[in-house]
C-alpha positions in Angstrom: -0.4 32.2 30.8 0.9 28.7 30.9 -0.4 26.4 28.2 0.1 22.7 27.9 1.1 21.1 24.5 -2.2 19.5 23.6 -1.3 16.0 22.5 2.4 16.3 22.0 3.4 15.4 25.5 1.1 12.4 25.5 2.8 9.1 26.2 6.4 10.6 26.3 6.4 13.2 29.0 3.4 12.0 31.0 4.8 10.4 34.1 8.1 12.2 34.5 7.2 13.1 38.1 4.7 10.3 38.7 6.7 8.0 41.0 7.9 11.0 43.1 4.4 12.4 43.6 2.5 9.2 44.3 5.2 7.0 45.7 4.7 3.4 46.7 0.9 3.7 47.3 0.3 4.6 43.7 2.6 1.9 42.5 0.5 -0.6 44.5 -2.6 0.8 42.8 -1.2 0.2 39.4 0.0 -3.3 40.3 -3.3 -4.2 41.7 -5.1 -3.0 38.6 -2.8 -4.9 36.4 -3.4 -8.1 38.3 -7.2 -7.9 37.9 -9.1 -9.8 35.3 -9.9 -7.7 32.2 -13.5 -7.3 33.1 -12.9 -5.8 36.6 -14.2 -2.3 37.0 -16.1 -2.3 33.8 -19.8 -2.2 34.8 -22.0 -3.7 32.0 -25.6 -2.5 31.6 -28.2 -5.3 31.4 -29.4 -6.0 27.8 -32.1 -3.6 26.8 -31.4 -1.1 29.5 -30.5 2.5 28.6 -26.8 3.2 29.2 -25.8 5.7 31.8 -22.8 7.9 32.1 -19.7 5.7 31.5 -16.0 6.2 32.2 -14.0 6.5 29.0 -10.5 7.5 27.8 -9.0 9.4 25.0 -6.4 7.0 23.6 -3.8 9.7 22.6 -1.3 9.0 25.4 -1.0 5.5 24.0 -0.2 6.8 20.6 3.0 4.7 20.4 1.0 1.5 21.2 -1.3 -0.6 19.1 -5.0 -0.5 19.5 -5.1 -4.0 21.0 -2.7 -2.9 23.7 -5.0 0.0 24.6 -8.0 -2.3 24.6 -6.2 -4.7 27.0 -5.4 -1.9 29.4 -8.8 -0.2 29.5 -10.8 -2.8 31.5 -7.9 -3.2 34.0 -8.2 0.5 34.7 -12.0 0.5 35.2 -12.6 2.1 31.8 -15.5 0.9 29.6 -15.3 3.0 26.5 -12.7 4.7 24.3 -12.4 7.9 22.4 -10.1 6.6 19.7 -7.5 8.7 17.9 -8.3 8.6 14.2 -5.6 10.9 12.7 -4.1 10.1 9.4 -1.5 7.4 10.1 -2.8 6.7 13.6 -1.8 3.3 15.1 -5.3 3.1 16.6 -7.6 3.8 13.7 -6.4 5.3 10.4 -9.5 6.3 8.4 -7.5 6.5 5.2 -6.8 2.7 5.3 -9.8 1.5 7.3 -12.2 -1.0 5.7 -15.0 -3.4 6.5 -12.5 -6.2 7.3 -10.6 -4.0 9.8 -13.9 -2.9 11.3 -15.0 -6.5 11.9 -11.7 -7.2 13.6 -12.0 -4.1 15.9 -15.6 -5.0 16.8 -14.6 -8.5 17.7 -11.8 -7.2 20.0 -14.2 -4.8 21.6 -16.8 -7.5 22.2 -14.3 -9.9 23.8 -13.4 -7.2 26.3 -16.9 -5.8 26.7 -15.8 -2.3 25.6 -17.2 0.3 23.3 -15.9 3.2 21.2 -17.6 6.4 22.2 -16.1 8.5 19.5 -13.4 8.8 16.8 -11.1 11.8 17.5 -9.1 14.0 15.3 -8.2 17.5 16.6 -6.6 19.0 13.5 -6.8 22.7 12.7 -10.1 23.0 10.8 -9.3 26.6 9.8 -5.7 26.3 8.7 -5.3 28.5 5.6 -5.1 26.3 2.5 -6.0 23.2 4.4 -9.8 23.1 4.1 -10.0 20.4 1.4 -7.6 18.1 3.2 -9.5 18.6 6.5 -12.9 17.9 4.9 -11.6 14.8 3.0 -10.2 13.3 6.2 -13.4 14.1 8.1 -15.5 12.2 5.5 -13.2 9.2 5.9 -13.8 9.4 9.6 -17.5 9.4 9.1 -17.1 6.3 6.9 -15.0 4.5 9.6 -17.6 5.5 12.2 -20.4 3.9 10.2 -18.4 0.7 9.7 -17.8 0.5 13.5 -21.2 1.7 14.6 -19.6 4.6 16.5 -22.1 7.5 16.9 -19.7 10.5 17.2 -16.7 12.3 15.7 -14.7 14.5 18.2 -13.1 17.5 16.5 -12.2 21.2 16.9 -13.2 24.5 15.3 -9.6 25.5 14.5 -7.0 28.0 15.6 -7.6 31.7 15.6 -7.0 33.5 12.3 -5.2 36.8 12.0 -7.4 39.9 11.5 -10.5 38.2 12.8 -12.1 38.1 16.2 -13.1 34.7 17.5 -16.7 35.6 17.1 -16.3 36.7 13.5 -14.3 33.5 12.7 -17.1 31.4 14.1 -19.6 33.3 12.0 -17.7 33.6 8.8 -15.2 30.8 8.5 -16.2 27.8 10.6 -19.6 27.2 8.9 -18.0 27.1 5.5 -15.5 24.5 6.6 -17.9 22.3 8.5 -21.1 22.6 6.3 -20.2 19.7 3.9 -18.9 17.6 6.8 -22.1 18.1 8.8 -24.3 17.2 5.8 -22.3 14.1 5.0 -22.3 13.0 8.7 -26.1 13.7 9.1 -26.9 11.6 6.1 -25.1 8.6 7.7 -26.5 9.3 11.3 -23.2 10.5 12.8 -22.8 13.5 15.2 -20.0 16.0 15.2 -18.8 17.0 18.7 -16.5 20.0 19.0 -14.1 20.4 21.9 -13.9 23.8 23.5 -10.1 24.0 23.8 -9.5 27.6 24.8 -6.6 28.0 22.3 -9.0 27.6 19.4 -11.6 30.2 18.4 -14.0 28.4 20.8 -13.0 30.0 24.1 -15.5 31.7 26.5 -19.2 30.7 26.9 -20.1 33.5 24.5 -18.3 31.7 21.7 -20.1 28.5 22.5 -23.4 30.3 22.2 -22.3 31.9 18.9 -21.2 28.6 17.5 -24.4 26.7 18.3 -26.6 29.6 17.1 -24.6 29.9 13.9 -24.6 26.2 13.1 -28.0 24.9 14.1 -27.8 21.4 12.7 -29.0 18.9 15.3 -26.0 16.6 14.7 -23.5 19.4 15.5 -22.7 20.0 19.1 -20.0 19.9 21.8 -17.4 17.5 23.1 -17.5 19.5 26.4 -14.4 19.9 28.5 -14.9 21.9 31.7 -11.2 22.2 32.4 -10.7 24.9 29.8 -13.1 27.2 31.6 -11.5 27.0 35.1 -8.4 29.2 34.4 -10.6 31.6 32.5 -12.7 32.0 35.6 -15.8 31.1 33.7 -18.7 29.0 35.2 -18.0 25.5 34.0 -21.5 24.3 35.0 -23.3 27.0 33.0 -22.7 25.4 29.5 -24.3 22.2 30.8 -27.5 24.0 31.7 -27.4 26.2 28.5 -26.4 23.6 25.9 -27.1 20.2 27.5 -29.0 18.8 24.6 -26.1 19.5 22.3 -23.4 18.0 24.4 -22.7 14.8 22.5 -19.5 13.8 24.2 -17.5 15.0 27.3 -13.9 15.1 28.3 -12.9 14.4 31.9 -9.9 16.6 32.8 -9.3 19.0 35.7 -7.3 22.2 36.2 -5.1 22.8 39.2 -4.8 26.5 40.1 -2.0 27.7 42.4 -3.5 30.9 43.8 -0.3 32.0 45.5 1.7 31.9 42.3 -1.2 33.7 40.5 -1.2 36.4 43.2 2.6 36.9 42.5 2.8 36.7 38.7 -0.8 37.8 37.8 -3.2 36.2 35.5 -1.0 36.9 32.4 1.9 35.3 34.0 3.0 31.7 33.7 3.1 28.7 36.0 -0.1 29.3 38.0 -2.3 26.6 36.5 -2.0 23.3 34.7 -4.1 20.4 33.6 -4.5 17.5 36.0 -6.6 14.3 36.3 -10.1 14.4 37.7 -9.9 14.7 41.5 -6.7 16.7 41.6 -8.0 20.1 40.6 -10.8 22.6 41.1 -13.8 20.7 39.7 -16.2 19.0 42.1 -16.9 16.0 39.9 -20.0 14.8 41.8 -21.6 18.1 41.3 -20.6 18.4 37.6 -21.7 14.8 36.8 -25.0 15.4 38.5 -25.5 18.5 36.3 -24.7 16.4 33.2 -27.1 13.7 34.3 -29.9 16.2 35.0 -29.4 17.7 31.5 -30.1 14.3 30.0 -26.5 13.3 29.2 -25.9 9.6 29.1 -22.6 9.4 27.2 -18.9 8.9 28.0 -16.7 10.9 30.4 -13.6 10.5 28.4 -10.5 11.0 30.6 -8.1 13.2 28.7 -4.8 12.6 30.5 -2.6 15.7 30.3 -1.3 15.5 33.9 2.5 15.8 33.8 2.8 14.6 37.4 1.6 11.1 36.5 2.5 8.3 34.1 -0.2 7.5 31.6 -1.2 4.2 33.4 -1.3 5.8 36.9 -3.2 8.8 35.6 -5.9 6.8 33.9 -6.3 4.3 36.8 -6.5 7.0 39.5 -8.8 9.2 37.3 -11.2 6.3 36.6 -11.2 5.4 40.3 -12.2 9.0 41.2 -15.0 9.2 38.6 -16.4 5.8 39.4 -17.7 7.2 42.7 -20.2 9.3 40.7 -21.1 7.2 37.7 
């Protein structure tokens, strides 16, 4: 089964085929967006009004750029909030060196552009043997950075599968031990932990979601829900919204394109019959999905996770935001 390198392609390989696929029309879209004032496409809620579902972006594809460059791009693309990469050494936010002065600088830049940060993201392997102490230390620093910035959510993962354990047993036996001190530290400071359901980790099918949320019942521990990971598994991507809606704290906006003819030839265990694409280019009906989110009470970000190898990072974000804006 084909898999996409999670954040390794970001920024470098995104866009290899972009111009060929979209041609002059897409180039005109990007040019038009670049020419717009920075506030264009960013709908601001009136003061005191509850925020609705907003279009966001995971900043990983801009990993080679400074945070200010990402902040300058987002409003032009119609994006109002950012899921900011906060790995150790990140050019966007490095929790290990972050302090109150840097937080004030970031908040000023956000205010000037009428943007918000929906979450700080670090998708390290939580279950890496021998890496628990390092993972927990970095997570605490992320919590501290989130508090300084007024960011409500950390976006993380459960960890890669361990040998000699089923995914269910890993969720029951290992994940709670790794996350217990992080959850407690975050809860004390009013921060939520949102776990992405990347199918390569031990969080795969809906049964594993159920196991995770029944095993760890803390009300500040939930999902950074990504429906794209369920499409190629042939799982119902709407079902988790109905089942776990109150514990969806953050959401990724990514689609999956399935080539049924290739699948019929190579089989489900073959390669090349599916890949990740931007919203609007795959199998998900985004109006239907967003309506389910809204009915479940979700009022957070739809964070575009651009892993579409057919589009450059700029084109991908602009076109994805344009598609999602129809329903937000």
